[in-house]
CHARMM-style PDB file with segment names, atoms N, HN, CA, C and O in Angstrom:
ATOM      1  N   UNK     1     -30.913 110.361-261.501  1.00  0.00      PROA
ATOM      2  CA  UNK     1     -31.294 111.373-260.783  1.00  0.00      PROA
ATOM      3  C   UNK     1     -32.608 111.092-260.086  1.00  0.00      PROA
ATOM      4  O   UNK     1     -33.702 110.810-260.575  1.00  0.00      PROA
ATOM      5  N   UNK     2     -32.168 111.267-258.588  1.00  0.00      PROA
ATOM      6  HN  UNK     2     -31.280 111.496-258.191  1.00  0.00      PROA
ATOM      7  CA  UNK     2     -33.557 111.321-257.655  1.00  0.00      PROA
ATOM      8  C   UNK     2     -34.547 112.201-258.134  1.00  0.00      PROA
ATOM      9  O   UNK     2     -34.250 113.183-258.814  1.00  0.00      PROA
ATOM     10  N   UNK     3     -36.272 111.775-257.673  1.00  0.00      PROA
ATOM     11  HN  UNK     3     -36.514 110.977-257.121  1.00  0.00      PROA
ATOM     12  CA  UNK     3     -37.274 112.806-258.026  1.00  0.00      PROA
ATOM     13  C   UNK     3     -37.103 113.704-257.112  1.00  0.00      PROA
ATOM     14  O   UNK     3     -36.595 113.290-256.070  1.00  0.00      PROA
ATOM     15  N   UNK     4     -37.441 115.116-257.184  1.00  0.00      PROA
ATOM     16  HN  UNK     4     -37.854 115.452-258.030  1.00  0.00      PROA
ATOM     17  CA  UNK     4     -37.683 116.029-256.052  1.00  0.00      PROA
ATOM     18  C   UNK     4     -38.432 115.812-255.180  1.00  0.00      PROA
ATOM     19  O   UNK     4     -39.205 114.873-255.374  1.00  0.00      PROA
ATOM     20  N   UNK     5     -38.523 116.471-254.024  1.00  0.00      PROA
ATOM     21  HN  UNK     5     -37.896 117.233-253.866  1.00  0.00      PROA
ATOM     22  CA  UNK     5     -39.068 116.357-253.115  1.00  0.00      PROA
ATOM     23  C   UNK     5     -40.838 116.645-253.164  1.00  0.00      PROA
ATOM     24  O   UNK     5     -41.730 115.962-252.660  1.00  0.00      PROA
ATOM     25  N   UNK     6     -40.918 117.665-253.808  1.00  0.00      PROA
ATOM     26  HN  UNK     6     -40.194 118.220-254.218  1.00  0.00      PROA
ATOM     27  CA  UNK     6     -42.255 118.166-254.113  1.00  0.00      PROA
ATOM     28  C   UNK     6     -42.994 116.961-255.247  1.00  0.00      PROA
ATOM     29  O   UNK     6     -44.164 116.612-255.090  1.00  0.00      PROA
ATOM     30  N   UNK     7     -42.256 116.492-256.207  1.00  0.00      PROA
ATOM     31  HN  UNK     7     -41.306 116.775-256.334  1.00  0.00      PROA
ATOM     32  CA  UNK     7     -42.684 115.594-256.555  1.00  0.00      PROA
ATOM     33  C   UNK     7     -43.074 114.280-255.849  1.00  0.00      PROA
ATOM     34  O   UNK     7     -44.207 113.801-255.906  1.00  0.00      PROA
ATOM     35  N   UNK     8     -42.365 113.910-255.390  1.00  0.00      PROA
ATOM     36  HN  UNK     8     -41.445 114.299-255.344  1.00  0.00      PROA
ATOM     37  CA  UNK     8     -42.544 112.853-254.285  1.00  0.00      PROA
ATOM     38  C   UNK     8     -43.938 112.838-253.424  1.00  0.00      PROA
ATOM     39  O   UNK     8     -44.857 112.020-253.375  1.00  0.00      PROA
ATOM     40  N   UNK     9     -43.676 114.249-252.680  1.00  0.00      PROA
ATOM     41  HN  UNK     9     -42.929 114.913-252.719  1.00  0.00      PROA
ATOM     42  CA  UNK     9     -45.011 114.348-252.219  1.00  0.00      PROA
ATOM     43  C   UNK     9     -46.169 114.471-252.785  1.00  0.00      PROA
ATOM     44  O   UNK     9     -47.238 114.080-252.317  1.00  0.00      PROA
ATOM     45  N   UNK    10     -45.972 115.088-253.938  1.00  0.00      PROA
ATOM     46  HN  UNK    10     -45.103 115.405-254.318  1.00  0.00      PROA
ATOM     47  CA  UNK    10     -47.407 115.301-255.002  1.00  0.00      PROA
ATOM     48  C   UNK    10     -48.141 113.418-255.415  1.00  0.00      PROA
ATOM     49  O   UNK    10     -49.253 112.892-255.375  1.00  0.00      PROA
ATOM     50  N   UNK    11     -46.693 112.971-255.790  1.00  0.00      PROA
ATOM     51  HN  UNK    11     -45.789 113.398-255.822  1.00  0.00      PROA
ATOM     52  CA  UNK    11     -47.334 111.616-256.346  1.00  0.00      PROA
ATOM     53  C   UNK    11     -47.851 110.826-255.285  1.00  0.00      PROA
ATOM     54  O   UNK    11     -48.839 110.153-255.578  1.00  0.00      PROA
ATOM     55  N   UNK    12     -47.341 110.731-253.903  1.00  0.00      PROA
ATOM     56  HN  UNK    12     -46.538 111.278-253.666  1.00  0.00      PROA
ATOM     57  CA  UNK    12     -47.652 109.830-252.475  1.00  0.00      PROA
ATOM     58  C   UNK    12     -49.115 110.539-252.140  1.00  0.00      PROA
ATOM     59  O   UNK    12     -49.841 109.756-251.528  1.00  0.00      PROA
ATOM     60  N   UNK    13     -49.650 111.670-252.361  1.00  0.00      PROA
ATOM     61  HN  UNK    13     -49.061 112.307-252.859  1.00  0.00      PROA
ATOM     62  CA  UNK    13     -50.819 112.056-251.910  1.00  0.00      PROA
ATOM     63  C   UNK    13     -51.953 111.579-253.011  1.00  0.00      PROA
ATOM     64  O   UNK    13     -53.010 111.056-252.660  1.00  0.00      PROA
ATOM     65  N   UNK    14     -51.557 111.856-254.549  1.00  0.00      PROA
ATOM     66  HN  UNK    14     -50.698 112.281-254.834  1.00  0.00      PROA
ATOM     67  CA  UNK    14     -52.404 111.379-255.358  1.00  0.00      PROA
ATOM     68  C   UNK    14     -52.950 109.863-255.171  1.00  0.00      PROA
ATOM     69  O   UNK    14     -54.086 109.419-255.342  1.00  0.00      PROA
ATOM     70  N   UNK    15     -51.625 109.152-254.718  1.00  0.00      PROA
ATOM     71  HN  UNK    15     -50.703 109.512-254.579  1.00  0.00      PROA
ATOM     72  CA  UNK    15     -51.812 107.526-254.511  1.00  0.00      PROA
ATOM     73  C   UNK    15     -52.788 107.376-253.169  1.00  0.00      PROA
ATOM     74  O   UNK    15     -53.685 106.534-253.190  1.00  0.00      PROA
ATOM     75  N   UNK    16     -52.553 108.344-251.833  1.00  0.00      PROA
ATOM     76  HN  UNK    16     -51.824 109.029-251.816  1.00  0.00      PROA
ATOM     77  CA  UNK    16     -53.254 108.165-250.904  1.00  0.00      PROA
ATOM     78  C   UNK    16     -54.829 108.224-251.182  1.00  0.00      PROA
ATOM     79  O   UNK    16     -55.733 107.465-250.834  1.00  0.00      PROA
ATOM     80  N   UNK    17     -54.827 109.701-252.124  1.00  0.00      PROA
ATOM     81  HN  UNK    17     -54.092 110.318-252.406  1.00  0.00      PROA
ATOM     82  CA  UNK    17     -56.234 110.019-252.683  1.00  0.00      PROA
ATOM     83  C   UNK    17     -56.638 108.430-253.218  1.00  0.00      PROA
ATOM     84  O   UNK    17     -57.298 107.631-252.554  1.00  0.00      PROA
ATOM     85  N   UNK    18     -56.287 108.275-254.068  1.00  0.00      PROA
ATOM     86  HN  UNK    18     -55.752 108.924-254.608  1.00  0.00      PROA
ATOM     87  CA  UNK    18     -56.632 106.739-254.982  1.00  0.00      PROA
ATOM     88  C   UNK    18     -57.163 105.723-254.272  1.00  0.00      PROA
ATOM     89  O   UNK    18     -58.236 105.164-254.496  1.00  0.00      PROA
ATOM     90  N   UNK    19     -56.221 105.446-253.220  1.00  0.00      PROA
ATOM     91  HN  UNK    19     -55.349 105.900-253.037  1.00  0.00      PROA
ATOM     92  CA  UNK    19     -56.457 104.375-252.348  1.00  0.00      PROA
ATOM     93  C   UNK    19     -57.605 104.749-251.592  1.00  0.00      PROA
ATOM     94  O   UNK    19     -58.480 103.900-251.758  1.00  0.00      PROA
ATOM     95  N   UNK    20     -57.925 105.555-250.922  1.00  0.00      PROA
ATOM     96  HN  UNK    20     -57.213 106.246-250.786  1.00  0.00      PROA
ATOM     97  CA  UNK    20     -59.047 106.136-250.217  1.00  0.00      PROA
ATOM     98  C   UNK    20     -60.288 106.185-251.115  1.00  0.00      PROA
ATOM     99  O   UNK    20     -61.392 106.055-250.586  1.00  0.00      PROA
ATOM    100  N   UNK    21     -60.184 106.357-252.383  1.00  0.00      PROA
ATOM    101  HN  UNK    21     -59.287 106.463-252.813  1.00  0.00      PROA
ATOM    102  CA  UNK    21     -61.364 106.394-252.721  1.00  0.00      PROA
ATOM    103  C   UNK    21     -62.015 105.074-253.362  1.00  0.00      PROA
ATOM    104  O   UNK    21     -63.132 105.077-253.880  1.00  0.00      PROA
ATOM    105  N   UNK    22     -61.152 103.899-253.265  1.00  0.00      PROA
ATOM    106  HN  UNK    22     -60.245 103.896-252.844  1.00  0.00      PROA
ATOM    107  CA  UNK    22     -61.844 102.649-253.686  1.00  0.00      PROA
ATOM    108  C   UNK    22     -63.031 101.927-253.328  1.00  0.00      PROA
ATOM    109  O   UNK    22     -63.498 101.762-252.201  1.00  0.00      PROA
ATOM    110  N   UNK    23     -63.434 101.542-254.373  1.00  0.00      PROA
ATOM    111  HN  UNK    23     -63.054 101.676-255.288  1.00  0.00      PROA
ATOM    112  CA  UNK    23     -64.881 100.817-253.872  1.00  0.00      PROA
ATOM    113  C   UNK    23     -64.734  99.857-252.287  1.00  0.00      PROA
ATOM    114  O   UNK    23     -63.593  99.751-251.837  1.00  0.00      PROA
ATOM    115  N   UNK    24     -65.676  99.322-251.653  1.00  0.00      PROA
ATOM    116  HN  UNK    24     -66.603  99.409-252.018  1.00  0.00      PROA
ATOM    117  CA  UNK    24     -65.565  98.481-250.870  1.00  0.00      PROA
ATOM    118  C   UNK    24     -65.275  97.301-251.156  1.00  0.00      PROA
ATOM    119  O   UNK    24     -64.459  96.902-250.325  1.00  0.00      PROA
ATOM    120  N   UNK    25     -65.572  96.342-252.073  1.00  0.00      PROA
ATOM    121  HN  UNK    25     -66.236  96.666-252.748  1.00  0.00      PROA
ATOM    122  CA  UNK    25     -64.921  95.168-252.723  1.00  0.00      PROA
ATOM    123  C   UNK    25     -63.373  95.214-252.819  1.00  0.00      PROA
ATOM    124  O   UNK    25     -62.712  94.176-252.814  1.00  0.00      PROA
ATOM    125  N   UNK    26     -62.827  96.417-252.905  1.00  0.00      PROA
ATOM    126  HN  UNK    26     -63.364  97.260-252.909  1.00  0.00      PROA
ATOM    127  CA  UNK    26     -61.179  96.414-253.051  1.00  0.00      PROA
ATOM    128  C   UNK    26     -60.560  97.256-251.714  1.00  0.00      PROA
ATOM    129  O   UNK    26     -59.631  98.059-251.795  1.00  0.00      PROA
ATOM    130  N   UNK    27     -61.323  96.877-250.390  1.00  0.00      PROA
ATOM    131  HN  UNK    27     -62.078  96.225-250.325  1.00  0.00      PROA
ATOM    132  CA  UNK    27     -61.174  97.871-249.136  1.00  0.00      PROA
ATOM    133  C   UNK    27     -59.684  97.443-248.858  1.00  0.00      PROA
ATOM    134  O   UNK    27     -59.077  98.375-248.328  1.00  0.00      PROA
ATOM    135  N   UNK    28     -58.800  96.172-249.075  1.00  0.00      PROA
ATOM    136  HN  UNK    28     -59.293  95.416-249.505  1.00  0.00      PROA
ATOM    137  CA  UNK    28     -57.760  95.678-249.153  1.00  0.00      PROA
ATOM    138  C   UNK    28     -56.906  96.669-249.757  1.00  0.00      PROA
ATOM    139  O   UNK    28     -55.902  97.223-249.310  1.00  0.00      PROA
ATOM    140  N   UNK    29     -57.564  96.798-250.976  1.00  0.00      PROA
ATOM    141  HN  UNK    29     -58.380  96.348-251.339  1.00  0.00      PROA
ATOM    142  CA  UNK    29     -56.370  97.090-251.961  1.00  0.00      PROA
ATOM    143  C   UNK    29     -56.044  99.113-251.700  1.00  0.00      PROA
ATOM    144  O   UNK    29     -55.067  99.861-251.686  1.00  0.00      PROA
ATOM    145  N   UNK    30     -57.286  99.212-251.566  1.00  0.00      PROA
ATOM    146  HN  UNK    30     -58.080  98.604-251.577  1.00  0.00      PROA
ATOM    147  CA  UNK    30     -57.241 100.348-251.164  1.00  0.00      PROA
ATOM    148  C   UNK    30     -56.422 101.230-250.294  1.00  0.00      PROA
ATOM    149  O   UNK    30     -55.992 102.358-250.535  1.00  0.00      PROA
ATOM    150  N   UNK    31     -56.278 100.423-249.132  1.00  0.00      PROA
ATOM    151  HN  UNK    31     -56.627  99.507-248.936  1.00  0.00      PROA
ATOM    152  CA  UNK    31     -55.812 100.818-247.394  1.00  0.00      PROA
ATOM    153  C   UNK    31     -54.240 100.536-248.044  1.00  0.00      PROA
ATOM    154  O   UNK    31     -53.376 101.382-247.812  1.00  0.00      PROA
ATOM    155  N   UNK    32     -53.850  99.158-248.977  1.00  0.00      PROA
ATOM    156  HN  UNK    32     -54.552  98.471-249.166  1.00  0.00      PROA
ATOM    157  CA  UNK    32     -52.489  99.129-249.247  1.00  0.00      PROA
ATOM    158  C   UNK    32     -51.846 100.317-249.933  1.00  0.00      PROA
ATOM    159  O   UNK    32     -50.749 100.788-249.634  1.00  0.00      PROA
ATOM    160  N   UNK    33     -52.811 100.827-251.067  1.00  0.00      PROA
ATOM    161  HN  UNK    33     -53.702 100.444-251.310  1.00  0.00      PROA
ATOM    162  CA  UNK    33     -52.316 101.685-252.008  1.00  0.00      PROA
ATOM    163  C   UNK    33     -52.500 102.854-250.799  1.00  0.00      PROA
ATOM    164  O   UNK    33     -52.035 103.765-251.485  1.00  0.00      PROA
ATOM    165  N   UNK    34     -52.814 103.495-249.565  1.00  0.00      PROA
ATOM    166  HN  UNK    34     -53.192 102.756-249.008  1.00  0.00      PROA
ATOM    167  CA  UNK    34     -53.179 104.778-248.834  1.00  0.00      PROA
ATOM    168  C   UNK    34     -51.609 104.798-248.034  1.00  0.00      PROA
ATOM    169  O   UNK    34     -50.900 105.747-247.699  1.00  0.00      PROA
ATOM    170  N   UNK    35     -51.445 103.471-247.912  1.00  0.00      PROA
ATOM    171  HN  UNK    35     -52.021 102.700-248.184  1.00  0.00      PROA
ATOM    172  CA  UNK    35     -50.202 103.145-246.615  1.00  0.00      PROA
ATOM    173  C   UNK    35     -48.705 103.547-247.956  1.00  0.00      PROA
ATOM    174  O   UNK    35     -47.742 104.259-247.670  1.00  0.00      PROA
ATOM    175  N   UNK    36     -48.909 102.893-249.293  1.00  0.00      PROA
ATOM    176  HN  UNK    36     -49.691 102.315-249.525  1.00  0.00      PROA
ATOM    177  CA  UNK    36     -47.644 102.977-250.139  1.00  0.00      PROA
ATOM    178  C   UNK    36     -47.535 104.286-250.148  1.00  0.00      PROA
ATOM    179  O   UNK    36     -46.454 104.838-249.943  1.00  0.00      PROA
ATOM    180  N   UNK    37     -48.997 105.144-250.464  1.00  0.00      PROA
ATOM    181  HN  UNK    37     -49.875 104.695-250.631  1.00  0.00      PROA
ATOM    182  CA  UNK    37     -48.880 106.880-250.886  1.00  0.00      PROA
ATOM    183  C   UNK    37     -48.319 107.245-249.625  1.00  0.00      PROA
ATOM    184  O   UNK    37     -47.404 108.047-249.807  1.00  0.00      PROA
ATOM    185  N   UNK    38     -48.439 107.069-248.826  1.00  0.00      PROA
ATOM    186  HN  UNK    38     -49.183 106.417-248.678  1.00  0.00      PROA
ATOM    187  CA  UNK    38     -47.848 107.750-247.520  1.00  0.00      PROA
ATOM    188  C   UNK    38     -46.585 107.437-247.205  1.00  0.00      PROA
ATOM    189  O   UNK    38     -45.966 108.359-246.673  1.00  0.00      PROA
ATOM    190  N   UNK    39     -45.912 106.276-247.387  1.00  0.00      PROA
ATOM    191  HN  UNK    39     -46.415 105.528-247.819  1.00  0.00      PROA
ATOM    192  CA  UNK    39     -44.588 106.026-247.510  1.00  0.00      PROA
ATOM    193  C   UNK    39     -43.833 106.656-248.691  1.00  0.00      PROA
ATOM    194  O   UNK    39     -42.705 107.024-248.366  1.00  0.00      PROA
ATOM    195  N   UNK    40     -44.112 106.849-249.799  1.00  0.00      PROA
ATOM    196  HN  UNK    40     -45.030 106.550-250.063  1.00  0.00      PROA
ATOM    197  CA  UNK    40     -43.587 107.458-250.861  1.00  0.00      PROA
ATOM    198  C   UNK    40     -43.662 109.068-250.430  1.00  0.00      PROA
ATOM    199  O   UNK    40     -42.606 109.692-250.325  1.00  0.00      PROA
ATOM    200  N   UNK    41     -44.702 109.598-250.230  1.00  0.00      PROA
ATOM    201  HN  UNK    41     -45.560 109.091-250.315  1.00  0.00      PROA
ATOM    202  CA  UNK    41     -44.846 111.099-249.800  1.00  0.00      PROA
ATOM    203  C   UNK    41     -43.847 111.607-248.727  1.00  0.00      PROA
ATOM    204  O   UNK    41     -43.154 112.614-248.877  1.00  0.00      PROA
ATOM    205  N   UNK    42     -43.842 110.915-247.773  1.00  0.00      PROA
ATOM    206  HN  UNK    42     -44.405 110.098-247.651  1.00  0.00      PROA
ATOM    207  CA  UNK    42     -43.363 110.825-246.731  1.00  0.00      PROA
ATOM    208  C   UNK    42     -41.439 110.436-246.999  1.00  0.00      PROA
ATOM    209  O   UNK    42     -40.461 110.733-246.312  1.00  0.00      PROA
ATOM    210  N   UNK    43     -41.542 109.841-248.007  1.00  0.00      PROA
ATOM    211  HN  UNK    43     -42.336 109.600-248.565  1.00  0.00      PROA
ATOM    212  CA  UNK    43     -40.028 109.195-248.040  1.00  0.00      PROA
ATOM    213  C   UNK    43     -38.775 110.149-247.808  1.00  0.00      PROA
ATOM    214  O   UNK    43     -37.738 109.787-247.253  1.00  0.00      PROA
ATOM    215  N   UNK    44     -39.109 111.847-248.485  1.00  0.00      PROA
ATOM    216  HN  UNK    44     -39.952 112.140-248.936  1.00  0.00      PROA
ATOM    217  CA  UNK    44     -37.702 112.491-248.139  1.00  0.00      PROA
ATOM    218  C   UNK    44     -37.302 112.916-246.974  1.00  0.00      PROA
ATOM    219  O   UNK    44     -36.209 113.476-246.893  1.00  0.00      PROA
ATOM    220  N   UNK    45     -38.316 112.687-245.555  1.00  0.00      PROA
ATOM    221  HN  UNK    45     -39.204 112.232-245.620  1.00  0.00      PROA
ATOM    222  CA  UNK    45     -37.783 112.474-244.520  1.00  0.00      PROA
ATOM    223  C   UNK    45     -37.403 111.584-243.857  1.00  0.00      PROA
ATOM    224  O   UNK    45     -36.495 111.873-243.078  1.00  0.00      PROA
ATOM    225  N   UNK    46     -37.868 110.240-243.858  1.00  0.00      PROA
ATOM    226  HN  UNK    46     -38.605 110.004-244.491  1.00  0.00      PROA
ATOM    227  CA  UNK    46     -37.374 109.193-243.174  1.00  0.00      PROA
ATOM    228  C   UNK    46     -36.674 108.593-243.758  1.00  0.00      PROA
ATOM    229  O   UNK    46     -36.426 107.563-243.131  1.00  0.00      PROA
ATOM    230  N   UNK    47     -35.911 108.656-245.127  1.00  0.00      PROA
ATOM    231  HN  UNK    47     -36.113 109.493-245.636  1.00  0.00      PROA
ATOM    232  CA  UNK    47     -35.093 108.280-246.180  1.00  0.00      PROA
ATOM    233  C   UNK    47     -33.704 108.571-245.138  1.00  0.00      PROA
ATOM    234  O   UNK    47     -33.103 107.783-244.408  1.00  0.00      PROA
ATOM    235  N   UNK    48     -33.444 110.258-245.441  1.00  0.00      PROA
ATOM    236  HN  UNK    48     -33.932 110.899-246.035  1.00  0.00      PROA
ATOM    237  CA  UNK    48     -32.653 110.956-244.892  1.00  0.00      PROA
ATOM    238  C   UNK    48     -32.105 109.919-243.835  1.00  0.00      PROA
ATOM    239  O   UNK    48     -31.026 109.376-244.076  1.00  0.00      PROA
ATOM    240  N   UNK    49     -32.784 109.618-242.688  1.00  0.00      PROA
ATOM    241  HN  UNK    49     -33.660 110.059-242.492  1.00  0.00      PROA
ATOM    242  CA  UNK    49     -32.496 109.217-241.411  1.00  0.00      PROA
ATOM    243  C   UNK    49     -31.898 107.814-241.625  1.00  0.00      PROA
ATOM    244  O   UNK    49     -31.024 107.410-240.858  1.00  0.00      PROA
ATOM    245  N   UNK    50     -32.315 107.112-242.580  1.00  0.00      PROA
ATOM    246  HN  UNK    50     -33.024 107.440-243.203  1.00  0.00      PROA
ATOM    247  CA  UNK    50     -31.087 105.709-243.170  1.00  0.00      PROA
ATOM    248  C   UNK    50     -30.319 106.104-243.580  1.00  0.00      PROA
ATOM    249  O   UNK    50     -29.274 105.505-243.329  1.00  0.00      PROA
ATOM    250  N   UNK    51     -30.218 107.117-244.319  1.00  0.00      PROA
ATOM    251  HN  UNK    51     -31.067 107.604-244.523  1.00  0.00      PROA
ATOM    252  CA  UNK    51     -28.712 107.179-245.077  1.00  0.00      PROA
ATOM    253  C   UNK    51     -27.600 108.191-244.808  1.00  0.00      PROA
ATOM    254  O   UNK    51     -26.488 108.315-245.322  1.00  0.00      PROA
ATOM    255  N   UNK    52     -28.266 108.919-243.791  1.00  0.00      PROA
ATOM    256  HN  UNK    52     -29.169 108.818-243.374  1.00  0.00      PROA
ATOM    257  CA  UNK    52     -27.466 110.178-243.643  1.00  0.00      PROA
ATOM    258  C   UNK    52     -26.776 109.725-242.231  1.00  0.00      PROA
ATOM    259  O   UNK    52     -27.284 108.885-241.489  1.00  0.00      PROA
ATOM    260  N   UNK    53     -25.198 110.595-241.894  1.00  0.00      PROA
ATOM    261  HN  UNK    53     -24.786 111.277-242.497  1.00  0.00      PROA
ATOM    262  CA  UNK    53     -24.495 109.716-241.413  1.00  0.00      PROA
ATOM    263  C   UNK    53     -25.213 109.866-239.629  1.00  0.00      PROA
ATOM    264  O   UNK    53     -26.233 110.531-239.445  1.00  0.00      PROA
ATOM    265  N   UNK    54     -24.663 109.319-238.743  1.00  0.00      PROA
ATOM    266  HN  UNK    54     -23.834 108.779-238.892  1.00  0.00      PROA
ATOM    267  CA  UNK    54     -25.218 109.317-237.246  1.00  0.00      PROA
ATOM    268  C   UNK    54     -24.620 110.421-236.704  1.00  0.00      PROA
ATOM    269  O   UNK    54     -23.897 111.178-237.352  1.00  0.00      PROA
ATOM    270  N   UNK    55     -24.935 110.570-235.345  1.00  0.00      PROA
ATOM    271  HN  UNK    55     -25.522 109.955-234.819  1.00  0.00      PROA
ATOM    272  CA  UNK    55     -24.608 111.819-234.513  1.00  0.00      PROA
ATOM    273  C   UNK    55     -23.063 111.725-234.289  1.00  0.00      PROA
ATOM    274  O   UNK    55     -22.354 112.731-234.238  1.00  0.00      PROA
ATOM    275  N   UNK    56     -22.546 110.334-234.146  1.00  0.00      PROA
ATOM    276  HN  UNK    56     -23.122 109.518-234.187  1.00  0.00      PROA
ATOM    277  CA  UNK    56     -21.155 110.112-233.718  1.00  0.00      PROA
ATOM    278  C   UNK    56     -20.506 110.579-234.732  1.00  0.00      PROA
ATOM    279  O   UNK    56     -19.632 111.427-234.549  1.00  0.00      PROA
ATOM    280  N   UNK    57     -20.842 110.067-236.119  1.00  0.00      PROA
ATOM    281  HN  UNK    57     -21.552 109.378-236.268  1.00  0.00      PROA
ATOM    282  CA  UNK    57     -19.791 109.857-237.212  1.00  0.00      PROA
ATOM    283  C   UNK    57     -20.034 111.707-237.786  1.00  0.00      PROA
ATOM    284  O   UNK    57     -19.095 112.260-238.359  1.00  0.00      PROA
ATOM    285  N   UNK    58     -20.963 112.242-237.611  1.00  0.00      PROA
ATOM    286  HN  UNK    58     -21.726 111.794-237.145  1.00  0.00      PROA
ATOM    287  CA  UNK    58     -21.016 113.747-237.654  1.00  0.00      PROA
ATOM    288  C   UNK    58     -20.328 114.688-236.910  1.00  0.00      PROA
ATOM    289  O   UNK    58     -20.251 115.876-237.221  1.00  0.00      PROA
ATOM    290  N   UNK    59     -19.685 114.039-235.655  1.00  0.00      PROA
ATOM    291  HN  UNK    59     -19.748 113.074-235.403  1.00  0.00      PROA
ATOM    292  CA  UNK    59     -18.855 114.434-234.596  1.00  0.00      PROA
ATOM    293  C   UNK    59     -17.503 114.464-234.810  1.00  0.00      PROA
ATOM    294  O   UNK    59     -16.620 115.221-234.406  1.00  0.00      PROA
ATOM    295  N   UNK    60     -17.506 113.435-235.568  1.00  0.00      PROA
ATOM    296  HN  UNK    60     -18.224 112.821-235.896  1.00  0.00      PROA
ATOM    297  CA  UNK    60     -16.193 112.806-235.961  1.00  0.00      PROA
ATOM    298  C   UNK    60     -15.441 113.457-237.201  1.00  0.00      PROA
ATOM    299  O   UNK    60     -14.217 113.578-237.252  1.00  0.00      PROA
ATOM    300  N   UNK    61     -16.359 113.875-238.231  1.00  0.00      PROA
ATOM    301  HN  UNK    61     -17.353 113.776-238.190  1.00  0.00      PROA
ATOM    302  CA  UNK    61     -16.166 114.731-239.089  1.00  0.00      PROA
ATOM    303  C   UNK    61     -15.695 116.153-238.798  1.00  0.00      PROA
ATOM    304  O   UNK    61     -14.744 116.658-239.394  1.00  0.00      PROA
ATOM    305  N   UNK    62     -16.416 116.789-237.835  1.00  0.00      PROA
ATOM    306  HN  UNK    62     -17.189 116.379-237.350  1.00  0.00      PROA
ATOM    307  CA  UNK    62     -16.228 118.085-237.405  1.00  0.00      PROA
ATOM    308  C   UNK    62     -15.353 118.085-236.600  1.00  0.00      PROA
ATOM    309  O   UNK    62     -14.940 119.244-236.600  1.00  0.00      PROA
ATOM    310  N   UNK    63     -14.774 117.497-235.873  1.00  0.00      PROA
ATOM    311  HN  UNK    63     -15.109 116.555-235.872  1.00  0.00      PROA
ATOM    312  CA  UNK    63     -13.537 116.966-235.187  1.00  0.00      PROA
ATOM    313  C   UNK    63     -12.397 117.251-236.528  1.00  0.00      PROA
ATOM    314  O   UNK    63     -11.676 118.247-236.576  1.00  0.00      PROA
ATOM    315  N   UNK    64     -12.413 116.291-237.443  1.00  0.00      PROA
ATOM    316  HN  UNK    64     -12.999 115.482-237.404  1.00  0.00      PROA
ATOM    317  CA  UNK    64     -11.237 115.937-238.587  1.00  0.00      PROA
ATOM    318  C   UNK    64     -11.585 117.693-238.858  1.00  0.00      PROA
ATOM    319  O   UNK    64     -10.858 118.443-238.207  1.00  0.00      PROA
ATOM    320  N   UNK    65     -12.623 118.359-239.754  1.00  0.00      PROA
ATOM    321  HN  UNK    65     -13.213 117.749-240.283  1.00  0.00      PROA
ATOM    322  CA  UNK    65     -12.602 119.903-240.276  1.00  0.00      PROA
ATOM    323  C   UNK    65     -11.757 120.512-239.347  1.00  0.00      PROA
ATOM    324  O   UNK    65     -10.751 121.037-239.824  1.00  0.00      PROA
ATOM    325  N   UNK    66     -11.967 120.591-237.761  1.00  0.00      PROA
ATOM    326  HN  UNK    66     -12.785 120.165-237.374  1.00  0.00      PROA
ATOM    327  CA  UNK    66     -11.555 121.374-236.920  1.00  0.00      PROA
ATOM    328  C   UNK    66      -9.892 121.188-236.828  1.00  0.00      PROA
ATOM    329  O   UNK    66      -9.188 122.192-236.934  1.00  0.00      PROA
ATOM    330  N   UNK    67      -9.397 120.108-236.663  1.00  0.00      PROA
ATOM    331  HN  UNK    67      -9.968 119.292-236.576  1.00  0.00      PROA
ATOM    332  CA  UNK    67      -8.240 119.672-236.650  1.00  0.00      PROA
ATOM    333  C   UNK    67      -7.179 120.154-238.499  1.00  0.00      PROA
ATOM    334  O   UNK    67      -5.983 120.440-238.535  1.00  0.00      PROA
ATOM    335  N   UNK    68      -7.812 120.108-239.324  1.00  0.00      PROA
ATOM    336  HN  UNK    68      -8.784 119.875-239.295  1.00  0.00      PROA
ATOM    337  CA  UNK    68      -7.595 120.557-240.656  1.00  0.00      PROA
ATOM    338  C   UNK    68      -7.283 121.813-240.471  1.00  0.00      PROA
ATOM    339  O   UNK    68      -6.115 122.197-240.541  1.00  0.00      PROA
ATOM    340  N   UNK    69      -8.246 122.574-240.224  1.00  0.00      PROA
ATOM    341  HN  UNK    69      -9.194 122.262-240.167  1.00  0.00      PROA
ATOM    342  CA  UNK    69      -8.161 124.250-240.019  1.00  0.00      PROA
ATOM    343  C   UNK    69      -6.984 124.642-238.585  1.00  0.00      PROA
ATOM    344  O   UNK    69      -6.523 125.779-238.478  1.00  0.00      PROA
ATOM    345  N   UNK    70      -6.705 123.757-237.792  1.00  0.00      PROA
ATOM    346  HN  UNK    70      -7.080 122.834-237.880  1.00  0.00      PROA
ATOM    347  CA  UNK    70      -5.624 124.327-237.022  1.00  0.00      PROA
ATOM    348  C   UNK    70      -4.382 123.795-237.496  1.00  0.00      PROA
ATOM    349  O   UNK    70      -3.365 123.946-236.820  1.00  0.00      PROA
ATOM    350  N   UNK    71      -4.364 123.241-238.492  1.00  0.00      PROA
ATOM    351  HN  UNK    71      -5.190 123.118-239.041  1.00  0.00      PROA
ATOM    352  CA  UNK    71      -2.683 122.467-238.899  1.00  0.00      PROA
ATOM    353  C   UNK    71      -2.282 123.496-239.867  1.00  0.00      PROA
ATOM    354  O   UNK    71      -2.827 123.648-240.960  1.00  0.00      PROA
ATOM    355  N   UNK    72      -1.017 124.403-239.282  1.00  0.00      PROA
ATOM    356  HN  UNK    72      -0.575 124.280-238.394  1.00  0.00      PROA
ATOM    357  CA  UNK    72      -0.946 125.377-240.344  1.00  0.00      PROA
ATOM    358  C   UNK    72      -0.155 125.122-241.744  1.00  0.00      PROA
ATOM    359  O   UNK    72       0.233 123.967-241.921  1.00  0.00      PROA
ATOM    360  N   UNK    73       0.047 125.820-242.480  1.00  0.00      PROA
ATOM    361  HN  UNK    73      -0.268 126.758-242.336  1.00  0.00      PROA
ATOM    362  CA  UNK    73       0.367 125.795-243.916  1.00  0.00      PROA
ATOM    363  C   UNK    73       2.073 125.485-243.645  1.00  0.00      PROA
ATOM    364  O   UNK    73       2.776 126.029-242.793  1.00  0.00      PROA
ATOM    365  N   UNK    74       2.419 124.613-244.484  1.00  0.00      PROA
ATOM    366  HN  UNK    74       1.848 124.171-245.177  1.00  0.00      PROA
ATOM    367  CA  UNK    74       3.824 124.758-244.444  1.00  0.00      PROA
ATOM    368  C   UNK    74       4.533 125.670-245.601  1.00  0.00      PROA
ATOM    369  OT1 UNK    74       5.755 125.823-245.604  1.00  0.00      PROA
TER     370      UNK     74
END
C-alpha cells in the first residue's frame, strides 16, 4: 500500500529541515537532504504527471465511454 499524501509531505518537510540545519562541514550533505526532502514532499504532485494518462489517452477513454453509453441494449 502506498504511503498517504500527508505522510509524504510531513516526511519531506522533516528531511528538508534536517538538511538545512546541518553544520557547515556537512553543507553538501545538507543540501542533498534538502533536495531529497523536497522531492519526497512534492512526490504526489509530480508522480501523477508521469504515471497518469496523457490528454490524448483521456480523450480516447472518454470517447469509448460515450460510445458504450450510446449503444442500445439488445
